N, C-alpha and C positions, 0 to 999 in steps of 0.2 A: 491340647495346650498343657494339660496336667501331666501327660506322659513326657513331654519335652522338659518340663521343670524337674521331674524326677530324674531324668537322665542327666541333667546338668548338675543336680545335687550329688548324685552318685559319682560323677566324674571328679568333681571338686573334692569329694571325700577321699577318693582314691589317690589323687594328687597329693593331698595333705598327708595321708597315711604314708605314702612313699617318701615324702620329704622328711617326715618325722622319723621314719626308720633309718633313712640315710644319716640324719644328724645324730641319731642314737648310736649308730655303728661308728661314726667318726669319733665319738667321745670315748669309746671303749679302749682300754689299754690292752697290750699284748697283741697276739696275732697267730698266724699259722706258718710253720716252717715245713718246707718240702725239700727232701734230699733224694735225688735220683740220678744214678750214673755219674757221680762226682759233681753233680750240679746241686745248688742250694737255692731255694726260692722262699723269701720271707713275704708273707702276705698279710696285710692289715685285715681287720674284720670285714670292712666294706668290700675290699678286693676279693676276699674269700667267697663272699655271697655272689659277686658278679661272676667269678670263675665257675662256681657251681651251677649258676643259671646257664652260662654259655655251654657247659658240659652236657647239661640236660637237653638243651636245644640241639646240640651236635648229635647226641645219641638218637634223639627222635628223627632227625634228618637221615641218619644212617639207616635207621629201620625202615623208613619210607622208601629210601633208594633201593633197599634190599627187596622190599615187597613189590616195587615196581619192576625190578629185574626178574623176579619170579613170575609176575604176571605177563611180562613180555615173552618169557620162555613158554608159559602155558598157552599164550595166544598163538605163538608160532606152532605149538603142538596141536592146536585146534580145540583147546578146552575152553569152556565158558568162563569169561573173565569180565571185569569191569570195561576193559578195552573193547572186547568183542561186543558188549552190550552197548557201548557208546557208538560204535560203527553201525550196530543194528538199528539203533534209534534214528540215526541219520538216514539209513536206507528206507525205513518205514515212513519217515517224514517225506522223503522224496517220492516214494511209491504212492502214498495217499494223495499227495499233491497232483501227481500225474493222473491218478484215478479220478479225482474230482474234476480235473480239467477235461478228462475224456468223457465224463458224464455231461458236462456243460457243452462240449463240442457235439455230442450226440443229440442233445436237446436243441442245439442251434442248427442241426442239419449239416454239419461239417464232417462227413464220413471219413475222409482221409486223416484229418487231425485226430478224430476219436480213435481210429485204429492205431495211430502212432503213439498216442498217449496210453492206450491200453497195453501195447507192447512194452512201453517203458515202465508201466506200473507192474507188469508181470515180471520184468527183470529185477525189480527191487523187492516186491512183496512175495512173489512165489505163491500167489493165491488165484489159481485158474478159475475157481468158482465165480470170482468177481470179474476178472479181466476177459475171460472167454465170452461171457455174455455181452460185454460191450463190443468186443471184436465182431461177434456174429451179427449184432444189430447194425453196427457200422457197415459191415459187408452187405447186408440187405439194403441198407440205404444207398450204397454205391451201385447196387445192382449186381454185385458179385455173389451170385447164388451158390456157386460151387465152394467158395471160401466159407460162406455162412453155414452150409451143410456140413463141411469138414469140421468146423468148430463145434457145431451142435452134436456131432457124433463123438467128439472128445468129451463132451459133457455127459454122455450116456455111461462112461466108465466110472463116474463118481456117484456113489449112492445119494449124496446130498443134491446133486445137480441133474440127476437122471430125468426128473420130470420136466425140467426146463428144456433139456435136449429133445425129448420126445415131443413136447408141445411145439418146439421151433420147427422140427422136421415135418410135423403134422400140418402146420400152416403152409409150409412150402408145397406139400403134396396136394393140399386143397387148391392152392393157387394154380397148380399144374393140371388139375382135374383128374388126378389119379385117385378115384374114389375108393377103390378096393384097398390100396395101401393106407390111405387116410383113415379108413374105418378100423383097420387093425391098430394103427397108431393111437387112434382115439380110445379104443378099448384098453390099450396099455396105460395110457394117461389116466383113464378113469379108474383103473385098478390101483394106480399109484396115489391118486388123490380124488376119491369119490365125491368129496364135498365141493370140488372146484366147479363153479357154476358155468364158466365158459366151456369147459370140457364136457359137461353134461349137455349143454346145448349143441355143441358140435357133434357129439355122438348121437344125440337124438335125431338131428337133421340128417346125418349120414345113414342111419338106420332107416329113416323114412324114404330116402332116395334109393336105397337098395332094397326096399320093401321087406325089411326085417321087422315085421310088426311085433312079433313076440319080444325080441330084444328091445325094441322101442318102448314097449309097455314096462319092461323091467327098469329101464332108464328113467322112465317117467315116475315110477314108484320111488326110485332113489331121490329124484328131485323133490318129491313130496316129503320123504323121510328127513332129508337134510334141510328142509325149510326154504328152499329156493323156488318153490312153486305154491301158490295158494291152493287150498283144497277144491275150491269151486272150479278153478282153471284146470286143475288135474283131472277132475271128473269129466269135464268137457273134452279134453284132449285124449283121455283114455277111451272115450266114446268114439272119437275120430279113428283111433287105432283099432278099436274093435270092429268098427264098420269096414275099415280097410282089410282086416283079416277076413271078414265075411265075404267081401267081394272076391278075394283070392280063392277062398273055399268054393264059392259059386262057380268060378272060372274052371276050377278042377273038376266040377261036375257033382260035387257032394252037396246036394240041395238041403239035406236035413241039417247038417252042421252049419251051413250058410244061414239057414233060417234061425237057428238058435243064436248064432253070432249077431245077426241083425237085430233080433229082439233084445239081446244084451246091450247092444250099442244104443238102442232107443231108450232102454231103461236108464242107462247112464246119463244120457242127455236128450230128453224128449224134444227139445227145440232144434235139434240138428236135423235139418230137412232131409238130406239124403238117407240118414238112418231111419227116419220115420217113414219115408216112402218104401224103403226096402222091407222094414218090419211089417208095414201094412200089406204089401204084396205077399209076404210069407204067410200072414194070417188068412189072406184071401185064398191062397192055395190050400190051406188047411180047412177052409170053409167057415172060419171064425170071422164073419162079417162084423159082428159087434165089436171085437177087439180092434179090427182094422179101422173101423169108424172112430173109435176112441183115440187111437194113436194119431190119426190124421187131424182130428179136431184139436187135440192138445198142441200139436206142432203148428197148426194154423192160428191158434190163439197167440202163440209167440211170434210168428211171422208168416203172413200169407204168401204162398209161393205157387206158381203154375204146376209144378210137379206134384204138389199136394193135391191140387184140384184134379189132375189127370189120374192119380192113384184112387182118389175118392170116387171118380166116375167109373173105375174098373170094378168097384164093389157090386154094382148092379149093372149087368150087361143088357138086359132085355127091357128096361124101363122106357116109357114114352118120354118125349121131350117135356111134357107137362109134369110128369112124375119126377123127372130129373130136376126141374126148376124148384119143385116143392122140397125135394131132399136136399138140394144145395142151399136152400134158404137158411138153414142153420149155420152154415159156414159164413155166408155173406153177412148174416146179422151180427156176427162176432166183430167184424170190422167194416161197417157199412160205408165208411168214407175212405177206406184204403183204395188205392188205384187198382190193385189186383182184384178186389171185390167187384169194383165197377166194371172192369174188363170181363171178368168171369160172368157177371149177370148179363152183360150185353151179348156175349157169345151164346149163352143159354137161350136167350130170347130170339136170337137169330136162328138157332136150331129149331125153335118152335114157330118160326116164321112170323113172329110178332115184332116187326121192325120198329114201329113207334116206341114200343116198350124198350127195345134195345137202344134207341136214341136217348130215351130218358135215363136209362141205366148209365150211359156214358156221362151224362151230366155235363159239367164244364171241363171235362178232361181234355177235350180237343183244344181248348183255349189255354188252359193252365199247364198241361204236361203232355203235349202231343208227341208221342213216340211212334215208331214204325207200326207197332202192333195196334195201337189205338186208331191210327189213320187208316190202316187196312180194314179194321172192323167197321170204321165209318164208311169206307167204300162199299163194303158188303151191305151195310144198312141202306145206303143210297140206291144201290142196285135193287134190293128187295122192295124199296118203295117206288120203283119204276122210274128212277132218274135216268137221264140220258147217259149214253156211254162216255160223253166228254166229261160230265160231272164225275163219274166213277173214276175215269182215268186221271182227272185232276187230283182226287184224293190219293190215288196210288202214286202219282208223280211226287206228291208231297212226302209220301211214306218212304220213297227211295232215298231222299236226302235227310230224313228225320233221324234223330237219335235212335239207337236200337233198344233203349230201355234198360231196365235192370239186368245185370248178368253177374256171373261169378268173377269178381275182381279181387286181385291180391291187394291187401291193405299195405303191404310193404313196397312193392314195385309197380302197382296198378296194372299188372299184366291181366288181360282178359282171357278167360277160359271158356271153352264151349260147354264143359260140364264140370261138376265139382270133383276135385281131387284133394287128397289129404295135404300135399305139399305143393307149393307153387312151381309150375313147370319152368318158370324163368329164373327166379332167384332162389328157389329150393327152400323157402321159408316154410315152416310147419304150421299148419292150422291158421292160415292168414287169409283164407278166401271168405268174402262177404257177398251177399246178394245185394247189389247196389248199382246204380247207374254210373257207368264209367265217365271220366271227363270227356266232354264233347270234342271230337276231332273234326277238323275242317276238311271238307271234300274239295279236292283240287278242281279247278274249272276245266281242266283238260278233258275230264270225263263227260262233260256236258250235263251232269246230273242237276246242277243248279238251274239249267235252262228248261228242264222238263215242265215245270208249272207254267212257264210262259208259252211253251209250245202247245201244251194242252189247251191253255186259254185261247190261243189262236185257232185251235180246232173248233172250240165252242163259239167263238165270234164269227167264224166263217163256215159254219156247219151247213148252210144252204148253198154255198158255192162249190163248184166242181173243180176249181183250179187249186187243190190243196197241194202244199209243197211236198216234195219227195222226202225231205227230212222228217217232216211231221208224220208221214205215213210209216216211216221206219220206227220212229219212237212209239207210234200207236201200237205197232206189233209188240213192242216191249211191254207196254203197260197192259195189253190184252193178256199176255202171258202172266203178268202179276195178278190180274183179276182171278184167273183160274187158280193160281197157286194160293191166293188169299182165301178163296172159297174152300179149297181142300183143307187148308190149315184150320180154318174155323170149324169145319165138320169134324176134323180129327180131335181138336181140343174139347169140343162139346160132346 
């Protein structure tokens, strides 16, 4: 409001001053006489002022026209001028508009439109670092892998975009399953940007797949150095890699180096079960039973595992079943309510032929968590107590369709492994295996497994009759084989 009033006051003042000046000039006497080429012009003071003003304006216009003409000549010659800058601004506006529309099309999943807009943006902007990336991603979206690879290769020629090009080709080679080329590209990308967490993970995964354990440990150190991996996780994964190195050395026949590597892996992560087992066996070979016992107890305190129990049994080969029960009591006491402790105690009692004690050791495991191992042990207990074959077969029939119990399962894809490995055999994720019960899988009825308990029950109900069905006899042969297998397994584990 105040500014508007000031502008009005200034305008009125200027009008008043102009009117006063014009009146003053009109009242003056005399004038200006101009003679030129036989012509004479007499001007009053007011007209003289007006003519001077017009001449000044005319000269200013002529100078502007001259500068415009010079600018046009420079523009034609290719020099930097205001005209060229004007057209350049127009091109930039059109280019950035096309670029933004290309990014939006890419986010919307419109590959064709994104490529068209990227091409248009490149025409106006001449900035391949921006437009090539959109073109490559749009080509991947359309499934045109050859076009995408071609664009990524163009990015390699520029120092600023080389990493983007390497990373793009790396992802393509990974999807193609070309592990060897992908590993080389991952190493190149890591050299360009060692702090890039995704590249670190890719390189570590590829090194684990190709069993380059030394290189993987170096990559792991880099992840710790650049803060992309907590120190405790680094320690655990370094132990996994050290254990993998030990296995390779053992396969090569160098037992001394394998022993040292296993002990190192166990030192880095005492709760890593395979490392503890390998370290304990290396101590047993050296005759260091005390160290072997200490390693297994420490790992058992973290997680009871049947492999630890098997290694613990190897410490003393010639002990009696009663001596073994007494020695294993220290392990069982550490986790008395753990299912592995209950199963281990039952197996030890079966080996000592104390079948009532084995039944007590199982406790309520048969009701709360009946897996194949627990049910098989129960079948052995029943046989040891003198139960009929039908009862034993009934337990084994249940074991056939029961869950298999804890196994090495990948936390990422839930793939089940027969033994521990550093990287998942299915999704290739590194250090994702856990000793846990896998999700229950339903058994199809076409195998007849679900019918076995009913068949065995029929045997028990008709045990005094001679007209047993042929199908029942066939399945009886199956479960007889299972009884033999169960007894040998119990004997082996105990």
